[in-house]
C-alpha positions in Angstrom: 34.4 89.5 109.7 34.7 88.1 106.2 36.9 91.0 105.1 39.2 90.4 108.1 39.6 86.7 107.2 40.3 87.7 103.6 43.0 90.0 104.7 44.6 87.5 107.1 44.8 84.8 104.5 45.8 87.0 101.6 47.5 84.9 99.0 50.7 86.9 98.5 52.1 87.0 102.0 50.9 83.4 102.7 52.6 82.0 99.6 55.7 84.1 100.1 56.3 82.8 103.7 55.4 79.2 102.8 57.6 79.2 99.6 60.5 80.9 101.2 60.5 78.5 104.2 60.1 75.5 101.9 63.1 76.5 99.8 65.3 76.9 102.9 64.2 73.5 104.2 64.8 72.0 100.8 68.3 73.4 100.6 69.1 72.0 104.0 67.8 68.5 103.5 67.7 67.9 99.8 65.0 67.0 97.2 64.9 63.3 98.0 64.2 64.0 101.7 61.7 66.7 100.9 59.8 64.2 98.7 59.8 61.6 101.4 58.7 64.2 103.9 55.5 65.0 102.0 55.0 61.3 101.2 55.0 60.7 105.0 51.9 62.8 105.4 49.8 59.7 104.5 51.2 57.4 107.2 51.0 60.5 109.6 47.3 59.9 109.9 47.0 56.1 109.0 49.8 54.7 111.1 48.8 52.4 114.0 52.1 51.3 115.6 50.3 49.9 118.7 48.1 47.6 116.6 51.1 46.6 114.5 53.0 45.8 117.8 50.2 43.6 119.1 49.9 41.7 115.8 53.7 41.1 115.7 53.6 39.8 119.3 50.8 37.4 118.4 52.7 36.2 115.3 55.8 35.5 117.3 54.0 32.6 119.1 53.3 31.0 115.7 57.0 31.5 114.7 58.2 29.7 117.8 55.7 26.9 117.2 56.7 26.4 113.6 60.4 26.7 114.4 60.2 23.9 117.0 58.0 21.6 115.0 59.2 22.1 111.4 62.3 24.2 111.6 63.1 27.8 110.7 63.0 27.1 107.0 59.2 26.9 107.2 58.7 30.3 108.9 58.4 32.1 105.6 55.1 30.2 105.2 53.6 32.4 107.9 51.7 35.3 106.3 51.7 38.9 107.3 50.5 42.0 105.6 53.2 44.1 107.2 56.2 44.4 104.8 58.8 44.4 107.6 57.5 41.3 109.2 57.1 39.4 105.9 60.6 40.3 104.9 62.0 39.4 108.3 60.4 35.9 108.2 61.5 35.2 104.7 65.1 36.3 105.5 65.1 34.2 108.7 63.9 31.1 106.7 66.7 31.5 104.1 69.5 32.7 106.4 72.6 30.5 106.5 73.2 31.2 110.2 72.1 33.4 113.1 75.0 35.9 112.7 74.1 36.7 109.1 70.4 37.1 110.0 71.2 39.3 113.0 73.5 41.6 110.9 70.9 41.9 108.2 67.9 42.8 110.3 69.8 45.2 112.5 71.1 47.0 109.4 67.5 47.2 108.1 66.4 48.8 111.3 69.3 51.2 111.3 68.6 52.3 107.7 64.9 52.8 108.6 65.9 54.9 111.6 68.0 57.1 109.4 65.2 57.6 106.9 62.8 58.6 109.6 65.3 61.0 111.0 65.8 62.7 107.6 62.1 63.1 107.1 61.6 64.6 110.6 64.6 66.9 110.0 62.8 68.4 106.9 59.7 69.4 109.0 61.9 70.7 111.8 63.8 72.8 109.2 60.6 74.1 107.9 59.4 75.0 111.4 62.7 76.8 112.0 62.7 78.7 108.8 59.0 79.9 108.8 59.4 82.5 111.6 62.5 83.9 109.9 60.6 84.3 106.6 57.8 85.9 108.5 60.2 88.4 110.0 61.7 89.1 106.6 58.2 90.0 105.4 57.7 92.2 108.4 60.9 94.1 107.6 59.9 94.5 104.0 56.5 95.8 105.1 58.1 98.3 107.5 60.5 99.5 104.8 57.5 100.1 102.5 55.6 101.9 105.3 58.5 104.2 106.2 59.3 104.9 102.5 55.7 105.9 101.9 55.2 108.2 105.0 54.3 111.1 102.7 51.4 109.0 101.3 49.0 108.0 104.1 47.2 105.6 101.8 50.3 103.4 101.5 50.9 103.0 105.2 48.0 100.7 105.8 48.9 98.0 103.2 52.5 98.1 104.2 51.7 97.6 107.8 49.2 94.8 107.0 51.9 93.0 105.0 54.3 93.3 108.0 51.8 91.9 110.4 50.4 89.2 108.1 53.8 87.7 107.2 54.7 87.4 110.9 51.3 85.7 111.6 51.8 83.3 108.7 55.3 82.4 109.9 54.0 81.6 113.3 51.1 79.5 112.0 53.4 77.5 109.6 56.0 76.9 112.4 53.8 76.2 115.4 50.5 74.9 114.0 51.7 72.9 110.9 55.4 72.0 110.5 56.2 71.7 114.2 53.3 69.4 115.1 53.9 67.3 112.0 57.6 66.8 113.1 56.6 65.9 116.6 53.9 63.5 115.5 56.3 61.7 113.0 58.9 61.5 115.7 56.5 59.8 118.1 55.3 57.4 115.5 58.9 56.6 114.5 59.9 55.9 118.1 57.0 53.5 118.7 57.3 51.8 115.3 61.0 51.2 115.7 60.6 50.0 119.3 58.3 47.1 118.4 60.3 46.3 115.3 63.5 46.1 117.3 61.7 43.9 119.9 60.4 41.7 117.1 63.9 41.4 115.6 65.5 40.6 119.0 62.9 37.9 119.6 63.6 36.3 116.1 67.3 36.3 116.8 66.7 34.7 120.2 64.6 32.0 118.6 67.3 31.2 116.1 70.0 31.4 118.8 68.3 29.0 121.1 69.3 26.1 119.0 72.4 27.1 116.9 72.0 24.2 114.4 68.3 24.9 113.8 68.9 27.0 110.7 71.3 24.5 109.1 69.1 21.5 109.9 66.1 23.2 108.5 67.8 24.0 105.3 69.2 20.4 105.1 65.7 19.0 105.7 64.3 21.2 102.9 67.0 20.0 100.4 66.4 16.4 101.4 
C-alpha cells in the first residue's frame, strides 16, 4: 500500500502538472493577480461574512443615533475593526455632500468587486489548465511507451507516467483549484452584498436630511 501511494504521489509528474498549470494561469491573469490569489488563501478559511454583516447592521443603529443627535461629522468617532466600515464612516463624516460620498463609496465597492473577480479568475484558470497538463503528460507517457516497445522494462514506467499525470491534473482541477474558486466566489458575493447594503443605508441616512452634512461641518468649525 505504501508503495502504491509513493508511486501515485511521485514528485516529477506532480510538480510537472502543478508547475505547467500554474504557468498557464499566470500567463492568463498576470503576476499581480497570481500574488493576490495566493494571498486570498488566508481569508479563504478566516472570512466570516455573516458575522461581519450582523456587526455592520448593529453599528448602523448607532450611526443613525449619532447623525440625528450630533450630526454626521461625528460618525467617524464610532469605532470598527473592519477596514471598510471604518473608512466609510470617516469618509461620510468628512464628505462635502451626499453625491460625493455616494460616488466614492460605490467606486470603492466596484474596485473591490473587480479585485475579487481577478483573484477568482486565477483559480478558475488553474482549474481549466490542470486537466490539459495532465493530458499532455499522458501523451508523453504513451509516446515513451510506444517508443520502448522492444524493451518491456520501459513500458511500465511510461504507462505509470501517463496515468499519474492524468490523475494529478484531475486532483488539481477538481479537488483544489476548483473548490477554492467556488469558495472565494461565494465569500465575495456575501461580503459585497452586506457592504453594498451598508453603503446604501449610509447614503439613505445622509440623504434623509440634505443639509445634515453641511450643518455638521459648520458646527465642527464653529
